[in-house]
Each structure stands twice: as C-alpha cells, then as structure tokens.
C-alpha positions in Angstrom: -0.1 0.0 0.0 1.0 3.6 -0.7 2.8 5.5 2.0 0.3 7.9 3.3 2.9 10.7 3.1 3.2 10.0 -0.5 -0.6 9.9 -0.9 -0.9 13.4 0.7 1.9 14.8 -1.3 0.1 13.3 -4.5 -3.2 15.2 -3.4 -1.5 18.2 -2.9 0.0 18.0 -6.4 -3.4 17.3 -7.9 -5.1 20.3 -6.1 -2.2 22.5 -7.0 -2.6 21.7 -10.8 -6.0 23.4 -10.5 -5.0 26.4 -8.7 -4.4 28.3 -11.5 -7.9 27.6 -13.0 -9.9 28.8 -9.9 -10.3 32.4 -9.0 -9.6 33.4 -5.3 -13.3 33.2 -4.9 -13.7 30.0 -6.3 -11.0 28.5 -4.2 -12.4 29.8 -1.3 -16.0 28.7 -2.4 -15.0 25.2 -3.0 -13.0 24.9 0.6 -9.9 23.8 -1.2 -7.9 24.9 1.7 -9.9 22.9 4.2 -9.7 20.0 1.6 -5.8 20.1 1.9 -6.1 20.2 5.7 -8.2 17.4 6.0 -6.3 15.2 3.7 -3.2 16.0 5.8 -5.2 14.8 8.9 -6.7 11.7 6.8 -3.3 10.7 6.0 -2.2 10.8 9.5 -4.9 8.9 10.9 -5.0 6.3 8.1 -2.7 3.9 9.8 -5.0 3.2 12.6 -8.6 4.4 11.3 -10.3 2.1 8.3 -12.9 5.0 7.4 -9.5 7.6 7.0 -8.2 4.7 4.7 -11.7 5.1 2.8 -11.5 8.5 2.8 -8.4 8.8 1.1 -10.0 7.2 -2.0 -12.6 9.9 -1.7 -10.3 12.7 -1.3 -8.0 11.5 -4.3 -11.6 11.4 -6.4 -12.4 14.9 -5.2 -8.9 16.3 -6.1 -8.8 14.7 -9.5 -12.5 16.0 -10.4 -11.6 19.7 -9.3 -11.3 20.3 -13.1 -14.7 19.7 -13.8 -16.3 21.3 -10.6 -16.4 24.7 -11.8 -18.7 23.9 -14.6 -20.0 20.8 -12.5 -24.0 20.5 -12.3 -25.9 21.5 -9.1 -26.1 17.9 -8.3 -22.4 17.3 -8.5 -21.5 20.3 -6.5 -23.8 19.1 -4.0 -22.4 15.6 -3.9 -18.8 17.3 -3.6 -19.7 19.5 -0.5 -21.6 16.5 1.0 -18.5 14.3 1.0 -16.4 17.4 2.5 -18.8 17.6 5.2 -19.0 13.9 5.7 -15.1 13.9 6.0 -15.1 16.9 8.4 -17.6 15.5 10.3 -15.6 11.9 10.9 -12.6 14.1 11.8 -14.2 16.3 14.5 -16.3 13.2 15.9 -13.8 10.3 15.8 -10.6 12.1 16.2 -11.7 15.4 18.2 -10.7 17.8 15.9 -12.1 21.3 15.4 -12.1 24.0 12.8 -10.4 27.2 13.1 -12.4 29.5 15.1 -15.1 27.0 15.9 -15.0 27.5 19.8 -15.2 31.3 19.4 -18.5 30.9 17.3 -19.9 28.5 19.6 -19.3 30.7 22.7 -20.0 34.0 21.1 -23.6 32.7 20.6 -23.5 31.3 24.2 -22.4 34.5 25.6 -25.0 36.3 23.7 -27.9 34.3 25.0 -26.6 34.3 28.4 -26.0 37.9 28.6 -29.4 38.6 27.1 -30.9 36.7 29.4 -29.3 37.9 32.7 -30.3 41.6 31.6 -34.1 40.4 31.3 -33.7 38.2 34.6 -32.1 40.9 36.5 -33.6 44.0 35.0 -30.3 45.7 33.8 -31.5 48.9 32.1 -34.8 48.3 33.6 -35.5 52.1 33.2 -37.3 51.1 30.0 -34.4 52.8 27.8 -34.1 49.6 25.9 -30.4 49.2 26.7 -30.5 46.4 29.1 -30.6 43.6 26.4 -27.8 45.1 24.2 -25.5 45.9 27.3 -26.1 42.2 28.5 -25.5 40.9 25.0 -22.1 43.2 24.6 -21.1 41.4 28.0 -21.8 37.9 26.9 -20.0 38.6 23.4 -17.0 39.7 25.2 -17.1 36.7 27.8 -17.9 34.2 25.2 -15.2 35.4 22.7 -12.7 35.1 25.7 -13.6 31.7 26.4 -13.8 30.7 23.0 -10.5 32.3 21.9 -9.0 30.4 24.9 -10.4 27.2 24.0 -9.3 27.6 20.2 -5.9 28.5 21.5 -5.8 25.4 23.8 -6.9 23.3 20.8 -4.2 24.7 18.8 -1.4 24.1 21.2 -2.8 20.5 21.3 -2.6 20.0 17.5 -6.3 19.5 17.1 -7.2 22.2 14.7 -8.0 20.9 11.2 
C-alpha cells in the first residue's frame, strides 16, 4: 500500500494543478484549503482508522475531479460538498478535531444568550430605555469571545485544529 505521506503529496500536487483554473473566490468557495488540511489529517490517521483509509480514496477522487467542478451541475457540486462535510464530521467526531475559530463562534452565541437572558432576569436597564438587552448581549459577546479564544488556542496548542 502506498505510504500515507506519499498519498498526501500526490493530493497536494493534484490540487495545485487546478489552482490556476480557480479564481480566489472559487478556491475559497470550493473549500480547497479545508480539503488540503483534511487530507493531511486523514493521512496521519489512516494507519489506525479504516474510515480515514476509505476517505483517502474519496479525497483523491475529489482532487482529480476539481477541473470539472466549476462547470459541474448543481447535483455534482452538492455531492462534492456533502463528501467534504462527511469527512469533516468524521474528523471532528472520531478524532476530536475542530475547525479554526469553531469555539469562538460557539461561545459567542452562548455568551449572547446568557448575557441577554441575565439582563432580562436581573432587569439591567429596567428604566425602559431599552439598553439592558444590548448591554447584556455585549457583555456576553466579550465573555464568550474570551472563552472561545482560549479554547481555540488550547486546541491549536494540542494540535487538534484542522
């Protein structure tokens, strides 16, 4: 069987072949950076994970079909993104990886909900000025952002970011 590092290098070469055919917008739209990062992670887990071994074949197919992606039908593009999401979910669920900024996004939402709820419960700004909820949400955003940033930095330090 082909060495996992060689497989990854082949995928990188295949994706690089198509870089010139994609505009920056299309490159981002089709998540090619994410595909490369996922390929690297799949290669590192393939020795011990059967699903990651299967995903190697899928990623190879996705990389080889990139030339047709821009002109692909809606169904073909949908299938492409469905496979990317499937690989991503596997890496998140089974290998406990996260995407960059994931914790910040989650914790900002939690902070807004808690901050807004607290301002309602405790009547912050209860002088009917309507400022209580935005102030509570702002405090929640700040706290959620701080917690999320800390957790993202911790995950990055532990090498768990895709």
